[in-house]
C-alpha positions, 0 to 999 in steps of 0.5 A, a space after each residue: 500499499 505505502 510502496 504504490 502510494 510512493 510512486 511518482 504520480 502528479 498530486 494535481 491529478 488526485 482528488 477527493 477520496 484518492 487524495 485523502 487516502 494518499 495523505 493518510 498512507 503517506 502520514 503513517 508511512 512518514 511517522 513509521 519512518 521517524 520512529 524506525 530511523 530517527 527514534 521518534 516515537 510520537 506520531 507527529 504527522 497523524 496528529 496533524 492530519 487528524 486535526 485537518 480532518 477534524 476541522 475540515 471534514 469533522 471526521 477522525 483519522 482513524 474514522 476516515 480509515 475505517 470508512 474509506 480504507 479498511 474496516 479496522 484502522 489498526 490493522 490498516 496502519 500495521 500494514 502500512 508500517 510493515 510495508 514502509 519497514 520493508 522498504 527501509 530494510 531493501 534500501 539498507 540492504 542495497 547500500 551495504 557492501 559485500 564482503 569478500 573473503 
């Protein structure tokens, strides 16, 4: 989910539910990256998007996931975070030099 949302696509072409879903996936991915690579455990981006959704649409971040993306927000978040961890692991593995004996 995260890797496909991260592909280069013109954000100007995205509207409505597609744009909001990309925002949610990207937000969870950034927070997972910050947690894994920088040791920041707070979901800063998620809190900002949650405030935006509440202010603009009167719906919470988790309720948006529940209605438009998945039945269980915890499962959706876990899947997105796992995909982000996999992307990070692939990139780290690609950069490690191969030891020759």
